[in-house]
C-alpha positions as CSV (number, residue, x, y, z in Angstrom):
1,M,5.6,-12.7,-3.8
2,K,4.5,-10.8,-0.7
3,A,3.3,-7.3,-1.4
4,V,2.2,-4.5,1.0
5,I,-0.6,-2.2,-0.2
6,A,-1.8,0.9,1.5
7,L,-5.4,2.3,1.1
8,G,-6.9,5.6,2.0
9,A,-10.0,7.7,1.4
10,N,-11.5,10.9,2.6
11,L,-14.4,11.8,0.3
12,G,-17.9,10.2,0.0
13,D,-18.3,7.2,2.4
14,P,-14.6,6.3,3.0
15,I,-15.1,3.1,5.0
16,S,-17.5,1.6,2.4
17,Q,-15.2,2.6,-0.4
18,L,-12.2,1.0,1.4
19,D,-14.2,-2.1,2.1
20,E,-15.2,-2.3,-1.6
21,A,-11.6,-1.8,-2.7
22,V,-10.4,-4.6,-0.4
23,S,-13.2,-6.9,-1.8
24,K,-12.0,-6.2,-5.4
25,I,-8.4,-6.7,-4.5
26,N,-9.3,-10.0,-2.8
27,K,-11.0,-11.2,-6.1
28,E,-7.7,-10.7,-7.9
29,L,-5.0,-11.5,-5.3
30,F,-4.6,-13.7,-2.3
31,V,-5.1,-11.4,0.7
32,I,-3.1,-12.6,3.7
33,S,-4.1,-9.8,6.1
34,V,-6.1,-6.6,6.3
35,S,-5.6,-4.0,9.0
36,N,-8.4,-2.0,10.6
37,F,-9.0,1.4,9.1
38,I,-7.7,4.2,11.2
39,E,-8.7,7.8,11.0
40,T,-5.9,10.2,10.2
41,T,-5.3,13.9,9.6
42,P,-4.4,14.8,6.0
43,V,-0.7,15.4,5.4
44,D,0.2,18.6,3.6
45,A,-3.5,19.3,2.8
46,P,-5.0,21.6,5.4
47,G,-8.8,22.0,5.4
48,Q,-9.5,18.6,4.0
49,P,-11.7,16.0,5.7
50,N,-9.8,13.4,7.7
51,Y,-8.7,10.2,6.0
52,F,-9.4,6.6,6.8
53,N,-6.3,4.5,6.1
54,G,-5.4,0.8,6.1
55,V,-2.9,-1.7,4.9
56,L,-3.2,-5.1,3.1
57,I,-0.6,-7.8,2.8
58,V,-1.1,-9.9,-0.3
59,E,0.5,-12.8,-2.1
60,T,0.8,-12.4,-5.8
61,E,2.6,-13.7,-8.9
62,M,1.9,-10.5,-10.8
63,K,4.8,-8.4,-11.9
64,P,5.1,-5.1,-9.9
65,L,3.9,-2.9,-12.8
66,D,1.0,-5.2,-13.6
67,L,0.0,-5.1,-9.9
68,L,0.3,-1.3,-10.0
69,H,-2.0,-1.2,-13.0
70,L,-4.5,-3.4,-11.3
71,L,-4.6,-1.1,-8.2
72,Q,-5.0,1.9,-10.5
73,R,-7.9,0.3,-12.2
74,I,-9.6,-0.4,-8.9
75,E,-8.9,3.3,-7.9
76,D,-10.6,4.4,-11.1
77,E,-13.6,2.1,-10.5
78,G,-13.8,3.7,-7.1
79,G,-14.1,7.2,-8.5
80,R,-10.5,8.3,-8.1
81,E,-9.8,11.6,-9.9
82,R,-6.2,12.6,-10.4
83,S,-6.4,16.4,-10.3
84,T,-3.8,18.0,-8.1
85,K,-1.1,16.7,-5.7
86,N,-2.6,15.9,-2.2
87,A,-6.2,16.5,-3.5
88,A,-9.0,14.8,-1.5
89,R,-9.8,11.3,-2.7
90,T,-12.6,8.9,-2.9
91,L,-9.9,6.2,-3.0
92,D,-6.1,6.1,-3.0
93,I,-4.2,2.8,-3.3
94,D,-0.4,2.6,-3.1
95,L,1.9,-0.3,-3.7
96,I,4.3,0.1,-0.7
97,S,6.6,-2.9,-1.2
98,Y,6.9,-5.9,-3.3
99,G,9.1,-8.6,-1.7
100,E,12.7,-7.3,-1.5
101,I,12.5,-5.7,-4.9
102,F,13.9,-2.2,-5.5
103,L,12.6,-0.4,-8.5
104,D,12.9,3.1,-9.8
105,T,11.0,3.9,-13.0
106,P,9.0,6.9,-14.1
107,E,5.8,4.9,-13.3
108,L,6.8,3.0,-10.1
109,T,9.3,3.3,-7.3
110,L,9.7,0.4,-4.8
111,P,9.7,0.5,-2.0
112,H,7.3,3.5,-1.9
113,P,9.7,6.5,-1.4
114,R,7.8,8.2,1.4
115,A,6.3,5.2,3.3
116,Y,9.0,5.3,6.0
117,Q,7.7,8.8,6.9
118,R,4.0,8.0,7.0
119,A,2.5,6.9,10.3
120,F,-0.8,6.4,8.4
121,V,1.0,3.5,6.5
122,L,3.3,2.3,9.3
123,K,0.7,2.1,12.1
124,P,-1.8,-0.1,10.3
125,W,1.0,-2.2,8.8
126,L,2.5,-2.8,12.2
127,S,-0.9,-3.9,13.5
128,I,-1.0,-6.8,11.1
129,D,2.7,-7.6,10.8
130,S,4.6,-7.0,14.0
131,N,7.9,-8.1,12.4
132,G,7.3,-6.1,9.2
133,V,10.3,-4.6,7.4
134,L,10.3,-1.9,4.8
135,P,13.2,-2.9,2.4
136,G,16.0,-0.4,2.6
137,Y,14.6,1.4,5.6
138,G,14.2,-1.2,8.3
139,E,11.7,-2.6,10.8
140,I,8.3,-1.0,10.8
141,K,8.1,-0.7,14.6
142,K,11.4,1.2,14.7
143,L,10.4,3.5,11.8
144,L,7.1,4.2,13.5
145,A,8.8,4.9,16.9
146,G,11.1,7.3,15.2
147,L,8.1,9.4,14.0
148,D,6.7,10.0,17.5
C-alpha cells in the first residue's frame, strides 16, 4: 500500500534530524520518493524557530496503526517530547494518507484531518507527486492553489 508521510523539525539540527529519520524509515519501509526539505514558518506557534518540512512516499504492507507506531518510535528515538500542542519539536512525523483508506479512531485519523490546509505538507508532496491526491479532499495541486 502507498502511504504519504510528512516530517518536520525546528529544534536542534533539523536537517540532520530529518535525514536520520528518513534513513530509519528507509530501513523499515520501501521509500519511493523523498522531497527536499523546505523552511516554513510555524503555524499557530509565534516566537518559535522556523521549521524544516518534507514528505516521503512509501510502499508498505504494514497496517495503518502498526505504521503509526513505527513512526512514533522513530520520533521518540529522535528526541521527540510530547509536551504541549504546537510545541517546538526535534522531530515530528505524521502519517498523512494510507492508500484510499479512511479511518477515524482515537489514535489515528486517515487521511490526516488538517493536511489539506497545510502548505508545509502539500508543497513538498506536490514536488514529488505532481498527480497526488489526498483522499476525500482532492488533487494536491488544487488544494495548494486554494491556500494562496
